[in-house]
ZAKOLSE-858658 format. One line per 10 residues: number of its first residue (from 1); their letters; for each residue x, y, z of C-alpha. Coordinates in steps of 0.001 Angstrom, whole numbers, padded with zeros to 6 digits. Layout:
NUM	A	X,Y,Z  ...
end
This chain:
1	MSRSNAAESG	073379,154406,118754  074488,151146,117199  076995,150430,114515  078062,147466,112448  081360,147468,110611  081978,144339,108623  083441,142843,105514  083333,139104,106128  083162,138280,102478  085988,140513,101406
11	GPSLTLVQRL	083735,142904,099514  083311,146622,100092  083064,147395,103813  079601,148164,105105  079007,150480,108044  075543,150805,109543  074743,153275,112294  071370,153620,113958  070332,156316,116400  067108,154933,117791
21	DARGFLSLTL	065325,155060,121116  062420,152621,121214  060636,154764,123786  060431,157543,121225  058045,155365,119218  055399,155563,121917  054227,158924,120544  054051,157408,117049  052086,154539,118529  049544,156872,120101
31	RHGAPNLLTL	049269,158883,116892  048478,155889,114682  047129,153339,117169  043734,154931,117787  042950,155592,114075  043992,152021,113322  041507,150655,115855  038729,152994,114686  039207,151981,111031  039468,148260,111896
41	GLHGFWGRSA	043072,148079,110742  042717,150089,107544  044863,152947,108845  047597,150429,109634  049060,150792,106127  049739,154475,106737  051081,153638,110178  053461,151094,108664  054774,153696,106237  055345,156112,109118
51	IRRRLWAATD	057220,153423,111078  059489,152673,108140  060123,156358,107527  061205,156845,111155  063395,153729,111182  065045,154580,107846  065717,158164,108979  067427,156885,112131  069789,154645,110123  072983,155744,108373
61	MNGEPLDYGG	074857,153613,105866  078532,154438,105436  077967,157783,107127  074911,158943,105150  071256,158532,106103  068617,156417,104422  065285,157867,103368  062007,156010,102872  059565,157395,100321  056774,154818,100360
71	LGIELLIGAL	053117,155742,100839  050333,154085,102784  048004,154028,099788  050569,151960,097859  050662,149368,100635  046861,149304,100735  046571,148709,096975  049093,145880,097149  047294,144236,100079  043915,144477,098338
81	AKLLVVAAAL	045300,142909,095153  046793,140058,097149  043557,139555,099078  041430,139446,095918  043627,136873,094191  043857,134609,097234  040104,134909,097883  039346,134032,094261  041592,130942,094474  039959,129809,097718
91	AAVLAAVQGL	036506,130332,096203  037541,128199,093212  038734,125436,095544  035501,125511,097545  033326,125475,094432  035314,122611,092894  035134,120470,096015  031424,121079,096522  030441,120734,092876  032767,117984,091704
101	GVWGAPVALI	033523,116080,094876  036635,113929,094530  037057,115027,090909  037524,118584,092140  040958,117687,093537  042821,118654,090310  041067,122031,090309  041987,122536,093963  045603,121598,093210  045760,124064,090315
111	AAASVALFMG	044299,126802,092531  046850,126062,095280  049686,126188,092738  048336,129485,091424  048344,130938,094954  051941,129783,095529  052987,131284,092202  051232,134567,092927  052646,134794,096465  056141,134319,095053
121	FCRFVSFVYL	055507,137122,092590  054238,139319,095454  057311,138575,097567  059655,139681,094776  057584,142791,093989  057471,143727,097689  061255,143523,097926  061628,145639,094788  059132,148117,096234  061155,148518,099435
131	ATRTEWRGQV	064384,148904,097465  063032,151486,095027  061440,153470,097872  064725,153587,099810  066978,156493,098890  070670,156807,099757  073044,159503,098544  070262,160956,096425  069494,157750,094486  067306,154718,095119
141	FEVDGSSAAF	068324,151074,095287  067634,148659,092450  067048,144917,092245  068183,142667,089410  066234,139585,088442  062969,138425,086913  059740,138346,088878  058471,135451,086735  061593,133349,087323  061486,134115,091030
151	ALGELRDAAL	057800,133138,091242  058470,129838,089442  061247,129118,091923  058863,129829,094788  056329,127438,093261  058935,124699,093027  060029,125327,096632  056400,125251,097830  055932,121845,096184  059150,120496,097721
161	IALTLGWWRP	058189,121875,101145  054853,120060,100894  056455,116808,099724  059106,116892,102491  056638,117963,105212  058455,121256,105589  062060,120068,105652  062911,121808,102379  062207,125215,103939  065807,126061,105015
171	AADRRRDALL	067058,125383,101486  064204,127482,100072  065027,130335,102447  068703,130256,101445  067771,130368,097748  065364,133247,098331  067897,135306,100307  070580,134756,097667  068269,135889,094848  066851,138930,096639
181	WGGLHHPHRP	069880,140258,098507  072247,139168,095745  070332,141277,093230  070158,144368,095438  072536,147116,094369  072968,150876,094319  074710,153214,091852  077203,154074,094616  077544,150502,095913  077577,147275,093858
191	AAYDAAAAAR	075759,144123,094900  077743,142179,097483  076068,139032,098787  078267,136023,099495  076035,132933,099346  078957,130740,100409  079438,132751,103614  075715,132458,104335  075784,128704,103673  078475,128249,106310
201	RPLYSAFAIG	075936,129236,108958  073901,126170,110020  070108,126244,109753  068781,122691,109942  069525,122062,113618  067538,125154,114575  064810,124243,112075  064442,120796,113661  063635,122409,117016  060808,124455,115503
211	WFASVMIGLF	059493,121557,113413  059236,119001,116220  057836,121595,118640  055184,122537,116059  054170,118876,115709  053752,118541,119465  051807,121798,119743  049597,120741,116824  048844,117390,118459  047964,119143,121707
221	AGGVAMGLAA	045675,121617,119917  044015,118733,118076  043377,116920,121350  041791,120030,122803  039580,120414,119719  038412,116803,120126  037466,117459,123743  040241,115361,125259  041230,118223,127580  037763,118717,129087
231	GFLPTPALGT	038919,117306,132409  041365,120118,133156  040335,122879,130713  036806,124388,130443  036329,123682,126737  032917,123326,125056  031666,119900,124058  031300,119142,120380  028015,120470,118982  027280,122794,121930
241	VPTLVELAAL	027322,126589,122200  030345,127718,124246  029860,129864,127337  031766,133053,128075  034080,131184,130434  034808,128577,127774  035435,131270,125159  037830,133039,127526  039640,129753,128185  039933,129034,124463
251	GALALGLWLA	041237,132557,123831  043863,132201,126564  044830,128801,125192  045136,130150,121636  047341,133003,122879  049513,130575,124837  049924,128244,121862  050795,131163,119581  053444,132361,122020  054745,128798,122306
261	LTVAWAPYQA	055104,128597,118530  056897,131956,118540  059411,130669,121087  059783,127324,119300  060715,128974,116000  062966,131600,117603  066169,129524,117136  065476,129149,113413  064564,132811,112940  067743,133851,114739
271	ARRTAAAAGL	069867,131405,112720  068356,132579,109435  069051,136238,110215  072604,135402,111223  073122,133535,107923  071662,136356,105813  073817,138890,107668  076915,136769,106998  076062,136832,103299  076012,140623,103448
281	GLRLPLCWRA	079363,140654,105257  077902,141424,108676  078495,139642,111963  075183,139303,113769  075432,137126,116898  071822,136497,117923  071198,134484,121078  068020,132532,120407  066890,132822,124030  067071,136609,123958
291	WARLQAGNTA	065467,136616,120505  062662,134364,121771  061973,136680,124707  061892,139665,122371  059550,138021,119860  057244,136641,122546  057024,140075,124158  056381,141796,120826  053718,139239,119890  051962,139740,123206
301	LRIVSLGALA	052127,143522,122798  050568,143357,119327  047811,140960,120351  046842,142610,123633  046842,146094,122094  045061,144869,118916  047995,146125,116855  048134,149587,118435  051630,148951,119875  053055,147665,116575
311	PYAAARESAF	055330,150730,116093  056839,150258,119535  057349,146526,118884  059078,147272,115551  061385,149769,117245  062290,147236,119953  063243,144650,117343  065322,147104,115316  067148,148360,118405  067825,144762,119482
321	VFARLEEARR	069383,143798,116141  071570,146886,115892  072733,146455,119487  073969,142965,118578  075719,144345,115495  077447,146928,117671  078479,144224,120148  079992,142149,117337  081854,145184,115998  083399,145913,119396
331	RSKRARAARL	084457,142311,119887  086027,142227,116434  087885,145462,117168  089225,144132,120483  090292,140847,118881  092089,142705,116087  093893,144919,118608  094911,141838,120602  096348,140155,117494  098302,143270,116593
341	SAGVRFTPLE	099700,143647,120103  100622,139955,120219  102552,140335,116984  104846,143075,118338  108331,141813,119282  111081,143876,120886  114569,142919,119701  117239,143492,122392  120008,145891,121446  123500,144425,121044
351	MKAGS	126406,146540,122257  129586,146122,120262  132941,146123,122016  134577,149507,122029  131369,151360,121254
end
């Protein structure tokens, strides 16, 4: 069981309690893993709904449980709509480049902007979906804001991220968290997101680690693709059919590079979660090394099991986060007790003459 008790921003106190044993998700994994493999991932939408339902049921907010009412078919419809729009945009880009050559660049740019706009719309709708499918004290959560305005903001951020080679991303993430979490509210609990508290948590130093590591990993992968690593890695020559040994080597290399990227971006992911938690009034001390080990292990579990162990990986991550919230709560309680005990002063009694 883990609990977080916090009110960093001075708003209404928030208490989260989770009673979760990650090992209990192994049965859920077995129940949904095999159908997911047999249906080539199609059953995964129903498995994801089951995972959320179990996680929500194991979490109490201010002493009362959460309930998830989403359905797998709803997730499937949303994924299909997203896939169709993105596929149509990519097809338009390909047709423009092939048919118009250099003059197809404006069409490709418009298609890319349309994808960024649509993905922003999908991100807002997905957040609203989670909120309206989460019930607490007999009523669901709500989200204020406009999907169109949010999507336009995402389009602007995508353009700035491209122009700055990615360095606008921390600012874009802060804006997104403030809009989404700041608009989340419940009839029994008003919205309480302190963007100033979140901004006090640094992001750019952790982002720099992930950015420079990604550049180095990209250069290494490019060298391998050009055949520069043929001397120490069995990679196929350009224009030849790879052998089984070469395919196995490339697969192992791809897995290693993916895990390396996961570790490289772990400091930023940990810093971003800490900042978002601070905005919600929660203290979430995440050690990036422990977070990197967790994410690398979960990534390996998902890849090796072809997604069958996804429920177990989700439970491990949830248990990890709530354990850190509980640790922060205990430290805060001990520090408060120490301050109170340090403030106690015993005044010596004075005896008057003749008394």
